[in-house]
N, C-alpha and C positions, 0 to 999 in steps of 0.2 A: 460535447459542447464547450465544456469547463476547458479540456486541451484547446481548445480554438480561439475561447474570448474572453477567460479570466482575466481580470488585471486587479489584483488585491495588494496592497502594502500593507505587509506584515510587520514593518519594522526593520527588521535584519535585511529584508530583501525585498523585491516585487515578485509577487507570484504571477507570471505573463502567459495567457495564451499564446500561441503560437501561427495564427492565422497566415501570416505572410511573411515569417522568415524575421531572421536577425542577425546584428552582424554584418549586415551589407551596406547598411547607410549610417553606421556609428562604430565606434571601436567598441570590440567586446572579446575580452580575454578571460582566461582561467583564473580564478583566484592564487593560484601559486605566483603565477607570472606577475600580477601587479605587486606581490609583495618584495618578489625579488627586484624589482623595480626601485625599492625605496631602500635596498640594504644598505646598514652603515649611515645613515643619513644623507648618500650621495645617489642620485638615481643612474640606472643601468639599463637602457631603453632595449638592449638586445633581447632580455628574456620576454618583452612583451610581444614583440614580432613574431616569436614564437610560439607563441600561449594563443595566437590570435583566434577566435572561433566565429566561424560562419553556419547559421543553423536554418536548415531548409524548414518551407514552411509543413506543418504538422498534416500527416495522412492517417487514413483508418489502418489499424492493424488489422492483420490476417492472420488465421491459425487452423491448421492441419492437424486432427487429433485420432488417434487410435485407441480405441478403448475395448477392453475384455473383462468378462465379467461371468459369474457362475453362482448359482442361488439355487436353495434344495433345503428339503426337510429331512433330516435325519432321526431314525428311530422314534417316527410320530413326536419328537418331542424338543428336537433341536432346530431351529432355523438358521441357514447360515447365508450370509450374502457379500460376495468377494467380488473387488473390482481392483482394475490398473488401468491406468493410460499414461498415454505418451504424447504431449503439443510439441508442434513446432511451430514458431512465430515468425511473420514475415513484417516488417514495420512495428517491431514491437514499442509501445509507447512507454516511457521514462522522462528522465528529467535532466536537464544539463544547468548548472548553476554556473555564474559566471559575474563578471561585473562590468558594467561601462563606463565610461570615462571621455572627456576632454583634452586637447592641448591648448594653451594659452600663446598665440601669436603664432608666426609663420616663419620659413626660410627658405630658401633656394638651395635645390637638393645637389649633394656632391656626387662623384662618383660611388665614394664608400655608401651613400644613401641609397643609390640603387644596389649594389652588391649586399646590402643588410636587408632589402625588401620595403625600405619604406618610398621608395619612388620607382618609378617606372624608365624615366628620361632624365638625364642631368640637366640642371637647369630649371626643372618643374618648382613650382611652389607648392609646398608641403608644410603639413603641421610641423610646429617646433616640437618634436618629440621629448626634447629634454626638459620642456616645461609644463608639466602635467597640472592641469587646475585640479586640485585636492577636493573642492566643494563638490565637484561635477562626479565623483566616486558613485557609482551606484548599483548595487547588488540585485542580481535578477536568478530565479529560476524558472526555466523556461520549459515547456511541452515539446520533446523529441520523437523521432522515429529513431530505432537501433539501427545502425548500417548493417550487419550483420544478423543470422540466425540465433532467436533465442528460444531454449527447450524449457519446458516443465515436464515433470513425471511426480507420480503420485499412486498410493497405494489406500486402499478402506476395507475394511472388514468389519462385517454388522453380525452379532449374533444375539438370538432370542432363544433362552430356556423357559419351557411350560413345566412349571412346578404342580405339584399338589393343590388343590382348593382354589383353582382360577388364580393363582401367581404367577407371574411372566419376568423374570430376569434378562434384562439385556445389557449387551456391550457393543460399543462400536468404537473402532480407532481409524486413524486417518496419518498420512506420511506424504506431503507435499515438499518438494524443492524446485528451484530455480535453477537452470544452469546459463550460465552467458561466459564461454569461455574468450571469448574477443577482447583483449586487454587493452587493444586500440581503440575501442569504443566504451568509453567509460562513463555510459547513462548510470542515471541512478534510476533503478528498474521498478520501484516500490511495488513490489512483489507483494508485502505486508502480510504474509500467510506464515502462521507457526507452520514449523517443519513436523511436530509431533502434537497431537490432542487427542483425547480420548473422552468418552461418556459410558457411567454404569449407573445402571437405573433397576429400579423395582416398582412394579405395579401390580395391584390386586384389589381383592373385598375384605373388608372387615366386617365378618359375619354379614348381617343383610343390613348394616348400617350405611356405610357409605363404599366409595372407592377411592383409591388413593394411587398418586405417582409420586416417586421420590426419586432424584437423579443427583448424581455428581458429575461436574465437567472440569477436567483439567487441561489448561492451555500453556503449552510451553513458551518460554520467554523469548523474543524476535525482535529484530530492528525493525522498526518502523520508519518508512522513509515516504519523505512526500507531503508530511503533513504542513501547515502554516508556520509551525515552529522549526520544518524542514527535516532532521534526521535525529533519532534517539530510540533508546532501548525501552519495549514494553515486557516487564517482569513476568515470570512465570506468574500463574496465579490459577486457583482451584474455586468453584461455585457450586453450593448444594441450591437445589430446587426441590418445593414441595408443593403437591396441589390435592385438594379431597373434593370430590364429586358426590353430591346426594341429588337424587330423582326422586320427584313427588309429582302428584296428578291434583291439580286445582280443580277440574272439571274431567269428564271422560276423554274431551277433544284435546285440551290443551295441559300437556306435561311440561314440567318446569323442573329445571336443571338449576341446581346450584353448585357454584365453583368457589371455593376458597383457596387462596393459595399464595405462595410467596415465592418469586426468586432472589437466588444469594440471601437466602433467610438467616444465614449466618452474619449477614451485614459486613461481608470481607469486601474492604474499600478497595476496587482495583479501579486501573484506566486501561481501556482497551484501544486507545490511538495515543500517539507520542503528542503531549501538549493539551490531548483533552482533558475535561472533568473526571475525576474519580464518581466511581457508581456503587453504589452502597444497595441495599434492599430495596426491593418493590414488591408492595403486597396487593391486593386485589381479592375484592370481590365482586363476583358476576351472577347474573340472574339470566337464563336462557328458557325463553318461551318458544315453544315449538307450535305455531298456528296453522 
């Protein structure tokens, strides 16, 4: 729905859904083409005609995925879960950035105008492409479908090792990449997935007092595309989480579990989306009654 109906002015540009297509009833061009128009304080209309964009209405993306996996318990102590996938996307949804504008005044098309693509017939009345109306320039980011095939692939492994005294050591790692080899289709894919990330944790019971879970997660930095601030880099970060549980019985029929914990207990100030707020520690106390 967002890719169809969004209409949000982000200041540097308008984030626009693409229900009906764009660039058919208005001039819409690549940013570089507009910059070339104004080079050296003079106007150069030829780069504009080569950079014009027409965007078709958005369609749902379709994906075919092949997954292979293996899971087993080894030596009665080691649980292993391994999987890999390869996905093929048709009409992959990404973004197209560009600028719209208008010209001031008209002119009668010459043979050169026809040759350059500004007119279809000599003598047509066309916009005066040498007189671009500067206040009319408006940046856009539109939801679009990729013209070609886009692939993603990945791999993950999860391991749990059962230690003595009911302790369990957990580890998982994942690798994910996007493959778009079509250089003629430069959409902004907004995959927004780190290539590498892992978790390592330990859980168990301290005597008969309480259960605990401690987990460390690490996420590799990645390029975040498609936020309201458009595109920027999210730095690598690590977070430490801790939770303790204690079960007691208020009555024979109503067990109570007390959960005390904190995510990002070291208060590492990180942001997970470009332009988003920094996120610090979140501590909580929960009472779970089982009726």
